[in-house]
C-alpha positions in Angstrom: 64.2 44.9 -26.6 64.5 42.4 -23.7 62.9 43.4 -20.5 63.1 41.7 -17.1 59.7 42.0 -15.4 60.0 42.7 -11.7 57.5 41.0 -9.3 55.6 44.2 -8.6 54.7 44.6 -12.2 53.4 41.0 -12.4 51.4 41.5 -9.2 49.9 44.7 -10.6 48.3 42.5 -13.3 47.5 39.4 -11.3 45.9 41.3 -8.4 44.4 44.0 -10.7 46.1 46.7 -8.6 45.0 50.2 -9.5 46.3 52.7 -10.6 49.1 50.5 -11.9 47.2 47.7 -13.6 46.7 49.4 -17.0 50.4 50.2 -17.7 51.6 46.8 -16.3 49.0 44.9 -18.3 49.8 46.8 -21.5 53.5 46.1 -21.0 52.8 42.3 -20.6 50.6 42.4 -23.6 53.5 43.7 -25.7 55.5 40.6 -24.6 52.6 38.3 -25.4 52.2 39.7 -28.9 56.0 39.5 -29.5 56.8 43.2 -29.7 59.1 42.8 -26.6 61.0 39.9 -25.2 60.1 39.2 -21.6 62.2 37.7 -18.8 61.2 36.9 -15.3 63.3 36.1 -12.2 62.8 32.5 -11.2 62.1 33.3 -7.5 59.1 35.4 -8.6 57.3 32.4 -9.9 57.1 30.8 -6.4 56.0 34.1 -4.9 53.2 34.5 -7.5 52.0 30.9 -6.8 52.0 31.5 -3.1 50.1 34.8 -3.2 47.5 33.6 -5.7 47.0 30.3 -4.0 46.6 32.0 -0.6 44.2 34.7 -1.7 42.3 33.0 -4.6 42.8 29.2 -4.9 45.1 26.5 -6.1 43.6 26.2 -9.6 44.1 29.9 -10.3 47.6 29.7 -8.9 48.5 26.9 -11.2 46.9 28.6 -14.2 48.7 31.8 -13.5 52.1 30.1 -13.1 51.5 28.1 -16.3 50.7 31.4 -18.2 53.8 33.1 -16.9 56.0 30.1 -17.9 54.5 30.3 -21.4 55.1 34.0 -21.8 58.4 34.7 -20.0 61.8 33.3 -20.2 62.5 32.3 -16.6 66.0 33.1 -15.3 66.9 31.0 -12.3 69.2 32.3 -9.7 72.2 30.2 -8.6 75.0 30.6 -6.1 77.1 32.8 -8.3 74.2 35.1 -8.9 73.6 35.5 -5.2 77.3 36.2 -4.6 77.3 38.8 -7.4 74.2 40.4 -6.0 75.9 40.7 -2.6 78.6 42.8 -4.2 76.3 45.3 -5.8 75.9 48.6 -4.0 72.2 48.2 -3.5 70.3 48.3 -0.2 67.7 45.7 -1.1 69.2 42.2 -1.6 66.2 40.9 -3.6 66.5 43.9 -6.0 70.2 43.2 -6.3 69.4 39.6 -7.3 66.9 40.9 -9.9 69.5 43.3 -11.3 72.1 40.5 -11.4 69.7 38.2 -13.3 68.8 41.0 -15.7 72.4 41.5 -16.5 73.1 37.8 -17.0 70.1 37.5 -19.3 71.4 40.5 -21.3 68.3 42.6 -20.6 68.0 46.1 -21.9 65.9 47.3 -19.0 64.1 46.2 -15.8 60.4 47.0 -15.6 59.6 47.9 -12.1 57.6 50.5 -10.2 60.5 50.6 -7.7 63.0 52.4 -9.8 64.7 54.3 -6.9 66.0 51.0 -5.4 67.7 50.2 -8.8 69.7 53.4 -9.1 73.0 51.4 -8.7 71.8 48.5 -10.9 74.0 47.4 -13.8 70.8 47.3 -15.9 68.6 50.5 -16.0 65.2 50.3 -14.4 62.1 52.1 -15.7 58.4 52.0 -14.9 56.1 50.2 -17.3 54.7 53.6 -18.3 58.2 55.0 -19.1 59.0 51.9 -21.2 55.7 52.1 -23.1 56.3 55.8 -23.7 59.7 55.0 -25.2 58.2 52.5 -27.6 56.0 55.2 -29.2 
């Protein structure tokens, strides 16, 4: 199963955000151990770097980005992706870009805590907990 990991799931782990940390970390661990294939939107990498650099330090930001690059296949967004995203009936443009990238990468599901905003996504969205529950 190939899963696109939305930014909020990555931030749950990086920032140790409770009560979401445990499910998000377990989902990422399934990717690390090879049980699941993980994909990340390219624009999330720069956001992660910015947040960690700003609130922790540069070294931790670099280490975090390197780890993500080692664990996830990064799907960059190009002009055609942005144009496709603009055509989706979704209110949040960033979420539409994520949905477009998930479809292009042939993902089975988008892992996000923001499932309501992905109702019109061409790829279904589920919470990390729901994905983990389906694996059992």
